[in-house]
C-alpha positions, 0 to 999 in steps of 0.5 A, a space after each residue: 377189332 377192326 373198326 373199318 367198313 367198306 360198302 359200295 353201290 353198283 355204278 349206275 349207267 349214264 344212259 339211265 334216268 335215275 329212278 326209284 331202284 337206283 335210289 333204293 340201292 344207294 339209300 340202303 348203303 347210306 343207312 348202313 354207312 351212317 349206322 357204322 359211323 355212329 358205331 365208331 367205324 371208319 367208313 368208306 362208302 362208294 357210289 358212281 357212274 358207269 360211262 363206257 360202252 356201245 349204248 352210250 356211244 350210240 345214244 351220244 351219236 343220236 343226240 349229236 354230242 360226244 360220249 363224254 359230253 353225254 356222260 358229263 351232262 347225265 352224271 349231274 342227275 345222279 349227283 343232284 339226286 344223291 344230294 337231295 336224298 341226303 346220301 353221305 358217300 365218301 367218293 363218287 367214281 366215274 369210269 371216265 376218270 384217269 385214276 379208273 382207266 389206269 387201274 383197269 389197264 393194270 388189272 388187265 395186264 396182271 391177268 394177261 401176265 399170268 397167261 389167263 387172257 388170250 386172243 381168239 375169235 368170237 361169234 355169238 348173239 349180242 344184246 346191245 342194251 344189256 351189253 351181253 353175249 348169248 348163245 343160240 340156246 340161251 335166246 328166247 324166241 331169238 330175243 335176249 333172255 334178260 330184256 326180251 329185245 332183239 339180238 344181233 349175230 356178231 363175229 369179231 376178234 376178241 381177247 378171252 379171259 380163262 374164266 373156266 379155269 376158276 370154276 372149281 375155286 369159286 365154287 369152293 369159296 362159295 361153299 366155304 363162305 355161306 355169307 358170301 352171296 345173300 340172300 340164300 336163294 341167290 346163292 343157290 341160283 349161282 351155285 347151280 349156274 356154276 355147276 352147269 360149267 363156266 365158259 371162257 369170257 370174251 373181254 374185248 370189243 372191236 366194233 366200237 371205240 368208246 371204252 378203255 383200250 386194251 394195253 398193247 392193242 388199241 384196236 380193242 376196247 376192254 369189255 364194259 363189265 371188266 371195266 365197270 366192276 374194277 371201280 370197286 378197287 380203282 376208287 381205293 387207289 389200286 394199283 398205286 395206293 398199297 399203303 393207303 385206302 386199298 390196303 385199309 379197306 379191301 376186301 369190301 364188306 358189302 357190295 349191294 346190288 340189284 338182283 339183275 346184275 348178280 352173275 356179274 358180281 358173283 361169277 365174273 368179278 370174283 374170277 377176275 380177282 382170283 386170277 389177279 391174286 386179289 382177295 374176294 369181297 366178303 359179301 355180295 347182297 342182291 336186293 329185289 325189284 320194285 313194281 309200281 301198283 303191281 306192274 313192272 316199271 317201264 318207260 312205255 307204261 309211263 309208271 317209272 317212279 321219279 324220286 325227285 318228285 316224291 321227295 318234293 311231295 312227301 319230304 326226304 325222310 319220309 321217302 327214306 323211311 318208306 323204302 326201307 320199312 315197306 319191304 324185306 331187303 332182298 325181296 321184290 316190293 310194290 310201290 304205291 302212293 296209298 302205302 306211302 301215305 299210310 306209313 307217313 300217317 301211322 308210323 311217322 305222324 301218329 307213332 313217332 311224331 306224336 311221341 315227341 310232341 306229347 313228351 315235350 309238351 308235357 315237360 313244358 306244361 309240368 316243369 317249364 321245359 326243364 328236365 327233372 332228375 328221376 326219383 326212384 324207379 318202380 317196376 313199370 319203369 324198370 320194365 320200360 328201361 330194360 327194353 332199350 339195351 335188348 332192342 339196341 343189341 337186336 338192331 345191331 345184329 339186324 343191320 349186319 344182316 342188312 335186314 333194314 325193315 326188321 331193324 326199323 320194326 325193332 325201333 318202332 317197338 320202342 316207339 310203341 313202348 314209349 307211347 304205351 308208357 305215357 298211357 300207363 303212367 298217366 302224367 296228367 293224373 300225377 300232375 294234379 297231386 303235389 305229393 306225386 311230383 317226384 313220381 311225375 319227375 321220374 316218368 318225364 325223365 324216363 320218357 325223354 331219355 327213351 325218346 333220345 335213344 330212339 332219335 339216335 337209332 332213327 338217325 341213320 335212316 332219317 338223318 334230319 328227323 334224328 337231328 331235329 329230335 336231339 336238337 329239341 332235347 338240347 343234345 348237340 347233334 354232332 353227338 349222333 354217335 351210338 357208341 356209348 351214347 346209347 346207354 341209359 341215363 345220358 340226358 343230363 337233368 336241368 337241361 332246357 327242352 323246347 316244345 317240338 314242332 310236328 315232325 310229320 304233319 298228317 297227309 289228308 287223303 282225298 
């Protein structure tokens, strides 16, 4: 079995300020990357920034700096946020890096050598903010159908990619690989788009200079989407690294993106790869958008949710938990502070926090913090123990589907079962009778072993919390491995368990 896993975020545009949407995509990838590592996979997790194009050039001129100075300044915002969010990426690619430029030029040359790139003339309506050309019929009241902003008529010499040539091959691939585009609704959207017919794609510009020059004709720069999408292979060392990461990790297991860039990833990118004779991604998963208190996020409404501020106020693990628990991954979600506070107080403080503090406090009180060995299990204990292997299998399946909120639900069913186990076995009553001491020992062992497995499952979502629980239980935190460690009975009797500090203090609402 191939124990390798490659996952990517889109590369983020340096003209943006990092917001909750960027954090959401990156966080989803981080959780899956951590989960796969814990399952024993060798993981390559890529993120980065998209730094070319007319928008960056215009913004830099307005700010009185060069485009590269602007990129160098802004990229730090993304890097600092990923550090704060505890993102465990393998690599951070910037499209201004030499390794990237080299790979883009090579991909262009390969497709051109095949006769699939030709020089022509282009005239259409261009939306600078979206870096997209539209036909007259696609405009809505003369404006861009995506962002609603004005477009301008542009006519220029351009290199074209024979995208139309690959329409049938791409359709056949989508039909043969039902998991290639997810969720299903997005797949249907792309199939109907393809059936309307593909046009050849303009893939160079002459109206600005901030980009990668077309090999052999430096008056042209390569279209920003051809440039940006290629990051997924240039970060693996394409074209040089034939025996290294590129051979090892391509094709990618999952491109995780927002639904607004679905077409670029499921039509443009696969046709470029088909033309270059390279394997297609295994899966492209497009998630939904976040609204804020029911309204679309926008600078003009001043309702853009700033992740740094949220982390400072509520803590990184609470934010990581909320974003992936609140909404099914793939659907749109609404962000509200009230919903966040409710999740922290009920799921994190009451359910998980309470389980850890009650269990460790009782062990301290009844056994001086030393974990006893279990005596004989009764039917009630067996039923509790049996829930764990079933839940672990379920979580594994759900993580492969990127169903993060359902995976968390399955983990929280275990948390609920452990809290219920405390109420049903009533350790405080058992502690009153010396003759019931073996029974009390069994209950305490099962409770703490259950808590250990819950901590392992929680760790990819909330790394600090998972590590903190395991530390309390005297388990070395390097053992965040799930493979093998998720079997029942790994907690050795006789270890010292500390009384846990509250994991998530309740937030009092005004």
